[in-house]
C-alpha positions as CSV (number, residue, x, y, z in Angstrom):
1,M,0.0,0.0,0.0
2,Q,1.3,3.4,-1.0
3,I,0.4,6.7,0.8
4,Y,0.3,10.1,-0.9
5,F,-0.3,13.6,0.6
6,E,-1.9,16.5,-1.1
7,Y,0.6,18.9,0.6
8,P,4.4,18.8,0.8
9,K,5.9,15.9,2.8
10,Y,8.0,18.1,5.1
11,L,4.8,19.1,6.8
12,I,4.7,15.6,8.2
13,L,7.8,16.5,10.3
14,V,6.0,19.7,11.4
15,A,3.0,17.6,12.4
16,V,5.3,15.2,14.4
17,A,7.0,18.2,16.1
18,I,3.7,19.8,17.1
19,A,2.3,16.5,18.4
20,A,5.5,15.8,20.4
21,A,5.6,19.4,21.7
22,T,2.0,19.3,23.0
23,S,2.6,16.0,24.8
24,F,6.0,17.1,26.3
25,L,4.8,20.5,27.5
26,L,1.7,19.0,29.2
27,Y,3.4,16.1,31.0
28,Y,7.0,17.4,31.6
29,K,6.5,21.1,32.2
30,D,3.2,21.1,34.1
31,K,3.8,21.0,37.9
32,L,0.8,18.8,38.4
33,Y,2.7,15.8,37.0
34,K,6.0,16.2,38.8
35,E,5.1,13.6,41.5
36,L,3.6,11.2,38.9
37,A,5.6,8.1,38.1
38,K,7.7,8.3,35.0
39,W,6.1,5.3,33.2
40,K,2.7,6.9,33.8
41,K,3.8,10.2,32.2
42,I,5.3,8.3,29.2
43,L,2.1,6.3,28.7
44,M,-0.2,9.3,28.7
45,A,2.2,11.4,26.6
46,S,2.4,8.7,24.0
47,L,-1.4,8.4,23.8
48,R,-1.7,12.2,23.4
49,F,1.1,12.2,20.8
50,V,-0.6,9.5,18.7
51,F,-4.1,11.0,18.4
52,V,-2.8,14.5,18.0
53,L,-0.4,13.3,15.2
54,I,-3.3,11.4,13.5
55,I,-5.5,14.5,13.5
56,L,-2.7,16.7,12.1
57,L,-1.9,14.2,9.4
58,L,-5.5,14.1,8.3
59,L,-5.3,17.8,7.8
60,L,-2.7,17.1,5.1
61,N,-5.4,15.1,3.2
62,P,-3.6,11.8,2.8
63,I,-4.7,9.2,0.3
64,F,-3.6,5.6,-0.2
65,K,-3.6,3.3,-3.1
66,S,-4.7,-0.3,-2.8
67,S,-4.5,-3.1,-5.4
68,E,-6.1,-6.5,-5.8
69,T,-5.7,-9.3,-8.3
70,I,-9.0,-10.4,-10.0
71,V,-9.3,-13.6,-12.0
72,Q,-12.1,-13.6,-14.5
73,K,-13.3,-16.8,-16.0
74,P,-13.8,-16.9,-19.8
75,I,-17.3,-16.0,-20.8
76,L,-19.1,-18.8,-22.7
77,A,-22.3,-17.6,-24.4
78,V,-24.7,-20.5,-25.0
79,V,-27.4,-19.6,-27.5
80,Q,-30.4,-21.9,-28.0
81,D,-32.6,-21.8,-31.1
82,N,-36.2,-21.6,-30.0
83,S,-37.8,-21.6,-33.4
84,A,-40.6,-24.0,-34.5
85,S,-38.5,-25.7,-37.1
86,I,-36.6,-27.7,-34.4
87,L,-39.7,-29.9,-33.9
88,L,-40.4,-30.5,-37.6
89,N,-38.6,-33.8,-37.9
90,K,-38.9,-37.4,-36.7
91,D,-37.1,-36.6,-33.4
92,S,-39.6,-34.0,-32.2
93,V,-40.4,-36.0,-29.1
94,Y,-36.7,-36.1,-28.1
95,Y,-36.4,-32.3,-28.4
96,K,-39.6,-31.7,-26.4
97,N,-38.3,-33.9,-23.5
98,Q,-34.9,-35.5,-23.3
99,Y,-33.0,-32.8,-25.1
100,K,-34.0,-30.2,-22.5
101,T,-32.8,-32.4,-19.7
102,E,-29.4,-33.0,-21.5
103,L,-29.1,-29.3,-22.2
104,N,-29.6,-28.4,-18.6
105,K,-27.0,-31.0,-17.5
106,L,-24.6,-29.5,-20.0
107,L,-25.2,-26.0,-18.8
108,A,-24.6,-27.1,-15.1
109,D,-21.3,-28.7,-16.2
110,L,-20.1,-25.7,-18.1
111,K,-21.0,-23.3,-15.3
112,N,-18.3,-24.8,-13.1
113,R,-15.6,-23.8,-15.5
114,F,-16.9,-20.8,-17.4
115,D,-18.8,-17.6,-16.8
116,L,-21.9,-19.0,-18.5
117,R,-24.4,-16.7,-20.2
118,Y,-27.5,-18.4,-21.5
119,L,-29.5,-16.8,-24.4
120,Q,-32.2,-17.8,-26.8
121,F,-33.1,-16.7,-30.3
122,D,-35.8,-17.0,-33.0
123,E,-36.3,-13.8,-35.0
124,A,-34.1,-11.9,-32.5
125,I,-31.9,-12.8,-29.5
126,N,-33.4,-12.6,-26.0
127,T,-32.8,-13.7,-22.5
128,D,-35.9,-16.0,-22.1
129,T,-35.4,-19.2,-20.2
130,V,-38.6,-21.0,-21.3
131,L,-37.7,-23.3,-24.2
132,N,-40.9,-24.0,-26.1
133,F,-39.8,-24.0,-29.8
134,K,-42.6,-21.7,-30.8
135,G,-40.6,-19.0,-32.6
136,Q,-42.1,-18.0,-36.0
137,L,-38.9,-16.8,-37.6
138,T,-35.2,-17.7,-37.4
139,N,-32.6,-15.0,-37.6
140,I,-29.2,-16.5,-36.8
141,S,-27.3,-13.4,-37.9
142,S,-29.0,-11.4,-35.1
143,I,-26.9,-13.3,-32.5
144,F,-23.5,-12.0,-33.2
145,P,-23.9,-8.2,-33.3
146,E,-25.7,-8.5,-29.9
147,I,-23.0,-10.6,-28.4
148,I,-20.2,-8.4,-29.7
149,S,-21.9,-5.3,-28.3
150,S,-22.8,-6.9,-24.9
151,Y,-19.4,-8.4,-24.1
152,A,-17.1,-5.8,-25.6
153,G,-13.9,-5.4,-23.5
154,M,-14.7,-8.6,-21.5
155,N,-13.1,-12.0,-21.6
156,L,-15.4,-13.6,-24.2
157,G,-14.1,-17.1,-24.7
158,A,-16.5,-18.6,-27.1
159,V,-20.0,-18.9,-28.4
160,L,-21.9,-22.2,-28.4
161,I,-25.0,-22.3,-30.7
162,A,-27.6,-25.0,-30.6
163,T,-29.6,-24.8,-33.8
164,D,-30.6,-26.7,-37.0
165,G,-29.0,-24.1,-39.2
166,I,-32.2,-23.1,-40.9
167,F,-32.7,-19.3,-41.2
168,N,-35.5,-17.4,-42.9
169,S,-34.8,-13.9,-41.7
170,G,-31.7,-11.7,-41.7
171,E,-28.6,-12.6,-43.6
172,N,-26.4,-15.7,-43.9
173,P,-24.3,-15.6,-40.7
174,V,-21.3,-17.1,-42.6
175,Y,-20.7,-13.7,-44.3
176,L,-20.8,-11.6,-41.1
177,N,-17.6,-9.8,-40.2
178,N,-16.0,-9.1,-36.8
179,I,-16.6,-12.6,-35.4
180,N,-13.3,-12.8,-33.6
181,F,-14.2,-15.7,-31.2
182,P,-14.7,-19.4,-31.8
183,V,-18.3,-20.4,-32.7
184,Y,-19.0,-24.0,-31.6
185,S,-22.4,-25.5,-32.6
186,I,-24.7,-28.3,-31.5
187,A,-26.3,-29.4,-34.8
188,L,-30.0,-30.1,-34.2
189,G,-32.6,-31.4,-36.6
190,D,-32.3,-33.9,-39.4
191,T,-30.4,-33.3,-42.7
192,I,-32.1,-36.2,-44.4
193,S,-35.3,-35.1,-46.2
194,Q,-38.5,-36.8,-45.3
195,K,-41.7,-37.3,-47.2
196,D,-43.5,-33.9,-47.3
197,L,-45.8,-32.0,-49.6
198,I,-45.2,-28.3,-49.0
199,L,-47.2,-25.2,-49.9
200,K,-44.2,-22.9,-50.2
201,D,-45.7,-19.6,-51.3
202,I,-48.9,-17.8,-52.4
203,M,-48.5,-14.9,-54.8
204,H,-51.4,-12.5,-55.2
205,N,-52.3,-8.8,-55.5
206,H,-53.1,-7.1,-52.3
207,I,-56.2,-5.4,-53.8
208,A,-58.9,-6.7,-56.0
209,F,-62.0,-5.0,-57.3
210,L,-65.5,-6.1,-56.4
211,G,-67.2,-8.1,-59.1
212,N,-63.9,-9.0,-60.9
213,K,-61.8,-12.2,-60.9
214,F,-58.3,-12.0,-59.5
215,P,-55.3,-14.3,-60.1
216,V,-53.6,-16.4,-57.4
217,R,-50.4,-18.3,-58.0
218,I,-49.5,-21.1,-55.6
219,L,-46.0,-22.6,-55.4
220,I,-45.8,-26.2,-54.4
221,S,-42.9,-28.6,-53.8
222,A,-42.8,-32.3,-53.0
223,E,-40.1,-34.4,-51.1
224,K,-40.1,-38.2,-51.5
225,C,-43.7,-38.4,-52.4
226,L,-44.7,-41.6,-54.2
227,E,-48.2,-40.4,-55.0
228,K,-48.8,-38.9,-58.4
229,E,-51.5,-36.3,-57.5
230,S,-53.1,-34.4,-54.8
231,E,-55.9,-31.9,-54.4
232,I,-55.9,-28.1,-53.8
233,I,-58.8,-26.7,-51.9
234,V,-59.5,-23.0,-51.3
235,T,-62.0,-21.9,-48.6
236,K,-63.5,-18.6,-47.5
237,D,-65.7,-18.2,-44.5
238,E,-65.5,-22.0,-44.0
239,K,-67.0,-22.6,-47.5
240,I,-65.2,-24.3,-50.3
241,I,-64.9,-21.8,-53.2
242,Y,-62.3,-23.7,-55.3
243,K,-61.3,-27.4,-55.6
244,E,-59.2,-29.1,-58.2
245,K,-56.8,-32.0,-58.5
246,F,-53.2,-31.5,-59.7
247,E,-50.2,-33.6,-60.5
248,L,-47.3,-33.5,-58.0
249,P,-44.0,-32.1,-59.1
250,E,-41.0,-34.4,-59.3
251,N,-39.0,-35.1,-56.2
252,S,-37.3,-32.0,-54.7
253,K,-38.7,-29.8,-57.5
254,Q,-41.3,-27.0,-57.5
255,K,-44.5,-26.3,-59.4
256,Y,-46.7,-23.3,-59.9
257,I,-50.5,-23.6,-60.0
258,D,-52.5,-20.7,-61.3
259,I,-56.1,-20.2,-60.3
260,E,-58.6,-17.4,-60.4
261,L,-61.0,-16.4,-57.6
262,F,-64.1,-14.2,-57.7
263,A,-64.2,-11.0,-55.6
264,D,-67.7,-11.1,-54.3
265,K,-67.6,-9.1,-51.1
266,V,-66.2,-5.7,-50.1
267,G,-63.6,-5.6,-47.3
268,T,-60.6,-7.5,-46.0
269,Q,-61.2,-11.1,-47.1
270,Q,-59.2,-14.1,-45.7
271,Y,-58.8,-17.1,-47.9
272,S,-57.4,-20.5,-46.8
273,V,-55.5,-22.8,-49.2
274,E,-55.1,-26.5,-48.4
275,L,-53.1,-29.2,-50.1
276,K,-54.8,-32.5,-49.4
277,K,-52.7,-34.5,-46.9
278,L,-50.7,-37.5,-48.1
279,D,-50.1,-40.5,-45.9
280,S,-47.0,-40.3,-43.5
281,E,-45.9,-36.8,-44.3
282,I,-43.3,-35.5,-41.8
283,S,-45.4,-32.4,-41.2
284,Y,-48.9,-31.4,-42.1
285,E,-48.4,-27.8,-40.9
286,N,-47.0,-26.8,-44.3
287,N,-50.0,-28.1,-46.2
288,F,-52.0,-25.0,-45.2
289,A,-51.6,-21.3,-45.7
290,D,-53.8,-18.3,-45.5
291,F,-53.7,-15.2,-47.7
292,I,-55.6,-11.9,-47.4
293,I,-56.9,-9.6,-50.1
294,N,-58.6,-6.3,-49.6
295,I,-61.6,-6.2,-52.0
296,V,-62.7,-2.7,-52.7
297,D,-65.6,-1.2,-54.6
298,N,-63.4,1.3,-56.2
299,R,-65.9,2.2,-58.8
300,N,-67.0,5.8,-58.4
301,K,-70.7,6.2,-59.1
302,I,-71.2,9.0,-61.7
303,L,-74.6,10.5,-62.6
304,L,-74.8,11.9,-66.1
305,L,-78.0,13.9,-65.7
306,A,-79.2,15.6,-68.9
307,N,-82.0,18.1,-69.9
308,S,-82.7,16.1,-73.0
309,P,-81.1,13.6,-75.4
310,H,-77.9,14.9,-77.0
311,P,-74.9,13.5,-78.9
312,D,-72.6,14.8,-76.1
313,L,-74.1,12.2,-73.8
314,G,-73.1,9.3,-76.0
315,A,-69.6,10.6,-76.4
316,I,-69.2,10.9,-72.6
317,Q,-70.7,7.5,-72.0
318,Y,-68.4,5.7,-74.5
319,A,-65.4,7.5,-73.0
320,L,-66.1,6.2,-69.5
321,K,-67.7,2.8,-70.0
322,N,-64.5,0.8,-70.2
323,N,-63.0,2.3,-67.1
324,P,-63.4,-0.3,-64.3
325,D,-63.2,2.5,-61.7
326,F,-66.3,4.2,-62.9
327,E,-70.0,3.2,-62.8
328,L,-71.9,5.6,-65.1
329,D,-75.6,6.2,-64.8
330,L,-77.2,8.2,-67.7
331,R,-80.5,9.7,-66.7
332,Y,-82.8,12.5,-67.9
333,I,-84.2,15.2,-65.6
334,Y,-87.8,14.7,-66.5
335,D,-88.0,11.2,-65.1
336,F,-85.3,11.4,-62.3
337,N,-86.9,11.5,-58.9
338,E,-84.1,10.1,-56.8
339,S,-81.5,11.4,-54.4
340,V,-78.0,12.3,-55.7
341,K,-76.2,11.9,-52.4
342,N,-75.0,8.4,-53.2
343,Y,-73.2,9.6,-56.3
344,D,-69.5,10.6,-56.3
345,L,-69.8,12.9,-59.2
346,V,-72.7,14.6,-61.0
347,I,-72.4,15.7,-64.6
348,L,-75.2,18.2,-65.5
349,H,-75.7,18.6,-69.2
350,Q,-77.5,21.9,-70.0
351,L,-79.0,22.0,-66.5
352,P,-80.5,24.0,-64.9
353,S,-82.6,24.7,-68.0
354,V,-85.5,26.9,-68.8
355,Q,-87.8,23.9,-68.5
356,F,-86.2,22.2,-65.5
357,A,-84.7,24.4,-62.7
358,A,-83.5,21.2,-60.8
359,T,-83.5,23.2,-57.6
360,T,-83.8,20.2,-55.3
361,I,-81.0,18.4,-57.0
362,L,-78.6,21.4,-57.1
363,S,-79.2,22.1,-53.4
364,E,-78.5,18.4,-52.5
365,I,-75.3,18.6,-54.5
366,K,-74.2,21.6,-52.5
367,K,-75.3,20.2,-49.1
368,N,-73.4,17.0,-49.6
369,S,-70.3,18.6,-51.3
370,I,-70.6,16.4,-54.3
371,P,-68.2,17.2,-57.2
372,S,-70.0,18.4,-60.3
373,L,-69.4,19.2,-63.9
374,Y,-71.6,21.6,-65.7
375,I,-71.9,21.5,-69.5
376,I,-73.4,24.8,-70.7
377,G,-75.6,24.8,-73.9
378,A,-78.4,26.5,-75.7
379,N,-81.0,25.0,-73.3
380,T,-79.1,26.1,-70.1
381,S,-80.9,28.8,-68.0
382,I,-78.1,31.3,-67.4
383,Q,-80.1,33.0,-64.7
384,A,-80.7,29.7,-62.8
385,F,-77.0,28.8,-63.3
386,N,-75.8,32.0,-61.8
387,S,-78.0,31.4,-58.7
388,V,-76.3,28.0,-58.0
389,E,-73.1,29.7,-56.5
390,T,-70.7,27.8,-58.7
391,G,-68.1,30.5,-58.2
392,M,-68.6,31.6,-61.8
393,K,-71.1,34.1,-63.2
394,I,-72.1,34.3,-66.8
395,V,-73.2,37.7,-68.1
396,A,-75.1,37.0,-71.3
397,N,-75.0,39.9,-73.8
398,S,-77.7,38.3,-76.0
399,N,-79.3,35.0,-76.8
400,K,-76.9,34.5,-79.7
401,M,-74.4,31.6,-79.7
402,D,-70.7,31.7,-80.9
403,D,-68.4,29.0,-82.2
404,A,-65.4,28.9,-80.0
405,L,-62.2,26.8,-80.5
406,G,-60.2,25.7,-77.5
407,S,-56.8,27.5,-76.9
408,L,-54.7,25.5,-74.4
409,N,-53.5,27.4,-71.2
410,L,-49.8,26.4,-71.1
411,N,-49.7,27.2,-67.4
412,F,-52.4,24.7,-66.4
413,V,-50.9,22.3,-63.9
414,A,-53.9,21.1,-61.9
415,F,-53.7,17.6,-63.4
416,E,-52.1,15.6,-66.2
417,L,-54.3,15.9,-69.3
418,G,-53.5,12.4,-70.5
419,V,-53.0,13.7,-74.1
420,D,-50.4,15.6,-76.2
421,Q,-50.8,19.3,-76.6
422,S,-51.4,18.8,-80.3
423,F,-54.7,17.1,-79.5
424,F,-56.4,20.5,-78.8
425,K,-55.2,22.0,-82.1
426,Y,-57.5,19.9,-84.4
427,L,-60.7,20.0,-82.2
428,S,-63.9,21.4,-83.6
429,P,-65.4,24.5,-82.0
430,L,-68.1,24.3,-79.3
431,K,-71.3,26.3,-79.3
432,V,-70.9,28.9,-76.5
433,N,-73.0,31.8,-75.2
434,F,-72.2,35.3,-76.4
435,A,-71.3,36.4,-72.9
436,D,-68.7,37.5,-70.4
437,Y,-67.5,35.3,-67.5
438,N,-66.7,36.4,-64.0
439,F,-65.1,34.2,-61.3
440,E,-65.8,34.8,-57.6
441,N,-63.2,32.2,-56.5
442,E,-59.8,31.4,-58.0
443,A,-60.3,29.5,-61.2
444,K,-58.0,27.0,-63.0
445,I,-58.6,27.6,-66.7
446,L,-57.7,24.7,-69.0
447,L,-58.9,26.1,-72.3
448,Y,-59.6,29.6,-73.4
449,Q,-62.1,30.6,-76.0
450,S,-60.7,31.4,-79.4
451,I,-63.4,33.1,-81.5
452,N,-62.9,34.0,-85.2
453,G,-59.1,33.4,-84.8
454,V,-58.8,35.7,-81.8
455,K,-57.7,34.2,-78.5
456,T,-59.8,35.7,-75.6
457,T,-59.5,35.5,-71.8
458,K,-63.0,33.8,-71.7
459,P,-62.9,30.3,-70.4
460,L,-64.0,27.3,-72.5
461,I,-63.1,24.7,-69.7
462,A,-62.5,25.9,-66.2
463,F,-62.3,24.4,-62.6
464,V,-63.1,25.9,-59.3
465,D,-62.6,24.5,-55.7
466,D,-65.5,25.4,-53.5
467,N,-65.1,26.1,-49.7
468,L,-66.5,22.7,-48.7
469,G,-63.6,20.6,-50.1
470,S,-65.2,19.5,-53.4
471,K,-64.3,20.4,-57.0
472,L,-66.5,21.9,-59.7
473,G,-65.9,22.1,-63.4
474,V,-67.6,24.0,-66.2
475,I,-67.5,23.3,-69.9
476,C,-68.9,26.5,-71.4
477,G,-70.2,25.0,-74.6
478,E,-71.9,22.1,-76.1
479,G,-70.7,19.8,-78.9
480,I,-67.8,17.8,-77.4
481,W,-69.2,14.8,-79.4
482,R,-67.4,16.4,-82.4
483,W,-64.1,16.1,-80.5
484,R,-64.6,12.3,-80.4
485,L,-65.0,12.3,-84.2
486,D,-62.0,14.6,-84.6
487,D,-59.9,12.2,-82.7
488,Y,-60.9,9.3,-84.9
489,K,-60.3,11.4,-88.0
490,Y,-56.7,12.3,-87.1
491,N,-55.7,9.2,-85.0
492,S,-58.0,6.5,-86.3
493,D,-59.2,5.8,-82.8
494,H,-60.8,7.5,-79.8
495,E,-58.0,7.0,-77.3
496,S,-57.0,10.6,-76.8
497,F,-60.6,11.8,-76.4
498,N,-61.3,9.0,-73.9
499,A,-58.1,9.7,-72.0
500,F,-58.9,13.4,-71.7
501,I,-62.5,12.8,-70.5
502,N,-61.2,10.2,-68.0
503,K,-58.5,12.5,-66.6
504,T,-61.0,15.3,-66.2
505,V,-63.4,13.1,-64.3
506,Q,-60.6,11.7,-62.1
507,Y,-59.5,15.2,-61.1
508,L,-63.0,16.2,-60.1
509,L,-63.4,13.1,-58.0
510,V,-60.3,13.8,-55.8
511,K,-61.5,15.5,-52.6
512,R,-59.8,17.3,-49.9
513,I,-59.8,15.9,-46.4
514,K,-63.2,16.4,-44.9
515,D,-63.1,14.2,-41.8
516,K,-61.7,16.0,-38.8
517,L,-60.6,12.8,-37.1
518,N,-58.2,11.0,-39.5
519,V,-57.0,7.5,-38.6
520,E,-54.2,5.7,-40.5
521,F,-53.6,2.0,-40.1
522,K,-52.7,-1.1,-42.1
523,Q,-55.6,-3.4,-42.9
524,I,-53.3,-6.5,-42.6
525,Y,-50.7,-7.1,-39.9
526,N,-48.5,-10.2,-39.4
527,E,-48.7,-11.8,-36.0
528,N,-45.0,-11.2,-35.4
529,E,-45.2,-7.4,-35.8
530,P,-46.7,-4.7,-33.6
531,V,-50.0,-3.2,-34.4
532,L,-49.4,0.5,-34.9
533,I,-52.3,3.0,-35.4
534,N,-51.7,6.7,-36.1
535,A,-54.3,9.5,-35.9
536,S,-54.6,13.2,-36.5
537,F,-57.3,15.7,-35.9
538,Y,-58.2,18.8,-37.9
539,N,-60.1,21.9,-36.9
540,E,-62.4,23.9,-39.1
541,A,-59.4,25.7,-40.8
542,F,-57.8,22.2,-41.5
543,D,-55.1,22.9,-38.9
544,L,-53.8,20.0,-36.9
545,V,-55.0,20.0,-33.3
546,P,-52.6,18.5,-30.6
547,N,-53.1,17.5,-27.0
548,L,-56.4,15.8,-27.3
549,D,-57.5,12.7,-25.4
550,L,-57.9,9.9,-28.0
551,S,-59.1,6.5,-26.9
552,L,-59.5,3.2,-28.8
553,V,-61.7,0.3,-28.0
554,L,-60.5,-2.9,-29.7
555,T,-62.9,-5.9,-30.1
556,N,-61.6,-9.3,-31.0
557,E,-63.5,-12.1,-32.7
558,E,-64.8,-13.4,-29.4
559,G,-66.4,-10.1,-28.6
560,K,-63.9,-9.1,-25.8
561,E,-63.1,-5.4,-25.6
562,F,-59.8,-3.8,-24.7
563,T,-59.4,0.0,-24.2
564,S,-56.2,1.9,-24.9
565,S,-55.2,5.5,-25.2
566,F,-53.1,7.2,-27.9
567,L,-49.9,9.0,-27.1
568,N,-49.3,12.5,-28.3
569,F,-46.5,13.0,-30.8
570,G,-46.3,16.7,-31.7
571,N,-49.4,17.4,-33.8
572,S,-50.3,13.7,-34.2
573,Y,-51.2,10.7,-32.1
574,R,-49.9,7.1,-32.0
575,L,-51.0,3.9,-30.4
576,D,-48.8,0.8,-30.2
577,M,-50.8,-2.2,-29.3
578,G,-47.9,-4.6,-29.6
579,R,-48.3,-8.1,-31.1
580,L,-51.8,-9.5,-31.3
581,E,-53.0,-13.0,-31.9
582,A,-54.1,-13.9,-35.5
583,G,-57.7,-13.0,-36.2
584,K,-60.1,-10.2,-37.2
585,Y,-60.4,-7.1,-35.0
586,K,-62.7,-4.2,-35.0
587,F,-61.9,-0.9,-33.3
588,N,-63.5,2.5,-32.6
589,V,-61.5,5.7,-32.0
590,E,-63.1,8.4,-30.0
591,T,-62.2,12.0,-29.0
592,K,-63.9,15.1,-27.8
593,F,-63.3,18.6,-29.3
594,D,-65.3,21.7,-28.8
595,N,-68.0,19.9,-26.8
596,R,-68.6,17.4,-29.6
597,I,-67.7,13.7,-29.8
598,Y,-65.9,12.5,-32.9
599,E,-65.6,8.8,-33.8
600,F,-63.9,6.6,-36.3
601,A,-64.7,2.9,-36.8
602,G,-62.4,0.5,-38.6
603,Q,-61.2,-3.1,-38.8
604,F,-58.0,-4.9,-39.5
605,L,-56.8,-8.5,-39.7
606,V,-53.8,-10.1,-38.0
607,K,-52.4,-12.7,-40.3
608,S,-50.7,-15.9,-39.0
609,I,-47.4,-16.7,-40.5
610,N,-46.1,-20.3,-41.1
611,I,-42.6,-19.7,-42.5
612,E,-40.9,-22.2,-40.1
613,S,-42.7,-25.2,-41.7
614,L,-41.6,-24.4,-45.2
615,I,-38.1,-25.9,-44.7
616,T,-37.9,-29.0,-42.6
617,T,-34.5,-30.3,-43.6
618,A,-31.7,-29.0,-41.3
619,N,-28.9,-26.9,-42.8
620,H,-25.8,-28.0,-41.0
621,S,-23.5,-26.7,-43.7
622,V,-23.9,-23.2,-42.2
623,L,-22.7,-24.5,-38.8
624,H,-19.7,-26.3,-40.3
625,Q,-18.7,-23.1,-42.2
626,L,-19.0,-21.0,-39.1
627,A,-16.8,-23.5,-37.2
628,E,-14.2,-23.6,-39.9
629,K,-14.1,-19.8,-40.1
630,T,-13.6,-19.4,-36.4
631,N,-11.4,-22.4,-35.7
632,A,-14.1,-24.3,-33.7
633,K,-16.1,-27.5,-34.0
634,V,-19.6,-28.8,-34.6
635,F,-21.1,-31.4,-32.2
636,Y,-24.3,-33.5,-32.4
637,P,-26.7,-34.0,-29.5
638,N,-25.2,-37.4,-28.7
639,E,-21.8,-35.7,-28.3
640,M,-22.8,-33.2,-25.7
641,N,-20.6,-34.8,-23.1
642,K,-17.5,-33.9,-25.1
643,I,-18.2,-30.2,-25.4
644,R,-16.6,-29.0,-22.2
645,E,-13.5,-31.0,-22.8
646,Q,-13.1,-29.7,-26.3
647,I,-13.6,-26.0,-25.3
648,E,-11.2,-26.3,-22.4
649,A,-8.6,-27.7,-24.8
650,D,-8.6,-24.4,-26.7
651,Q,-5.5,-22.6,-25.5
652,N,-7.0,-19.2,-26.4
653,I,-9.9,-19.7,-24.0
654,A,-8.4,-19.1,-20.5
655,D,-8.8,-17.2,-17.3
656,V,-7.7,-13.6,-17.4
657,A,-6.0,-12.1,-14.3
658,Y,-5.7,-8.3,-13.9
659,K,-4.7,-6.0,-11.1
660,N,-7.4,-3.6,-9.9
661,E,-5.9,-0.5,-8.2
662,K,-8.0,2.0,-6.3
663,L,-7.2,5.3,-4.5
664,H,-8.8,5.9,-1.1
665,D,-9.2,8.9,1.2
666,F,-8.2,8.3,4.8
667,T,-11.3,10.2,5.8
668,D,-13.3,7.3,4.3
669,L,-11.8,5.0,7.0
670,Y,-14.4,5.3,9.8
671,L,-12.3,3.0,12.0
672,L,-9.7,5.7,12.2
673,F,-12.1,8.1,13.9
674,F,-12.8,5.5,16.6
675,V,-9.0,5.0,17.1
676,I,-8.6,8.8,17.7
677,L,-11.6,8.8,20.0
678,L,-10.3,5.7,21.9
679,F,-6.8,7.2,22.4
680,A,-8.2,10.5,23.5
681,A,-10.7,8.9,25.9
682,V,-8.0,6.6,27.5
683,E,-5.6,9.5,27.9
684,W,-8.3,11.6,29.5
685,G,-9.4,8.7,31.8
686,L,-5.9,8.0,33.0
687,R,-5.3,11.7,33.9
688,K,-8.6,11.7,35.7
689,F,-7.9,8.5,37.5
690,W,-4.3,9.5,38.6
691,G,-5.5,12.6,40.1
692,S,-5.3,15.3,37.4
693,Y,-8.1,17.2,35.7
């Protein structure tokens, strides 16, 4: 032990001198002690000298350095594969029972010699101790970065992995860098393929349209199957919707089967595919798989409402009829007595007219913020049109009609026109009112009127956004049926005309956000991923509103309800419900703003995954390559008793001894204060006993 002082060492001599002086002056100069025996004076003077000296030395702030030798055992990280593929072989009973006992015995044996760290892994590494072989993914590569990070700077001797070598997530561990320690392995599973019919993959679109057929491609493989054929069965809602026999592929080869299914119901639909079981398969779990498709009725309902028959109507109808996204309904005002609120777009041809004001329909369009397209013609009532509040006023100078060509506005960027600019150069003129046009709101003019070769600022086709979030378009003339003929005349088809009409309709159908409570979520989650739901809330000015209390009530298929609250993230909200069991879930989000309750209802599906059963043959070559790369060895379960001996024989795996030095302050030694107190008390007691004060 070495002692250091904060102040110069010569002050130690000064402290000794002061302690000696106080003792000498008290017991040899004071007359009270002249008659006292010499040995008594020496004893009391020595006691005083010691505790005074200790006190003075403590004022010099002494510190001392201590050291100890610490021996650290080598760390042995034992990492057990807990994925489901371990049980998918003929030795599954062994791994469920006897293997666990043998593993525990091995761990107890290794613990006597090494600093043992037990870990498990499936899709990621963890510290669980329950070995149940239920992991749905295997990521061997996740082991090493975690171990390198956790034991950096420590005496990491080796890693012992117990796995079948099958990985279906992450990268091939053989190609990882920075593995500077031996990687021993216990090779589990069976490398000899067994009889098995496997449904390896299902390929499909994520979205299908209602009323259409959608393709599904199924990938199948067969291992050591003597049968020549099997049967594929597809069910939905526990009803068989497809069933057909197929020839098995040759041994160890794969085969695609293409089928078509009918989308008959809107929403997230779950389908189950089954390969009919063969006798004595090693696993039947890989004969089944589910897939999910979101079936949407993406067809926007369009009402083409006309004052009377007109060739424009046929041109529009032909342009839109082949678009699967649109459902067009051509009607005439004189026999239309229905509501328009179920339509996504209303095209009004020469309405309102002198004969039909269509007041009820126009007010319903406004009330429900339905996008609309007005086609102005000779029968249009300009006075009634101006009262509709379209954002555009027509000031008719007379009842005369002009022929107006379309002059393209090169600055128009509201949407892609779907045609080349040259398309507009050969179009016939439309019949327009001899009038002036005034816009109350900002307008996007697509075509200007060109009359008698003079380009004007009057609109031929214009668009306006109203204050309620919907769009409104105006074609200020009739006769677009001629444009369809013009297209055929110059291009021998109607493609350009059809594309232009479709693009125009698509633009009008795009709406701004109208719902104040906006909830974003996936319609399909895998059972091994967390269910995340995001939300946002808008006020009347479409500004995001933070710091609201949003709650969610989740209902599973059994009808059980679970309530959770969103967390506030800036101007938005997030809820992490973690991993949920496979099945269908409904939820309802609710919040209160400005004394009003806002709700959003939705549903999603958690999809089960069955990746582990797709490969049932162990891949021990990965383990041998890792062992060769790191100068280690691969063992089999019947060789577990040799593992300790083999690892101990590695000269690079040894105890590490190091000296641990520490600096201590004497004031931290509480015993020293008791020594001072003891010496002072004894010295005072003796003086009192022998007759002094």
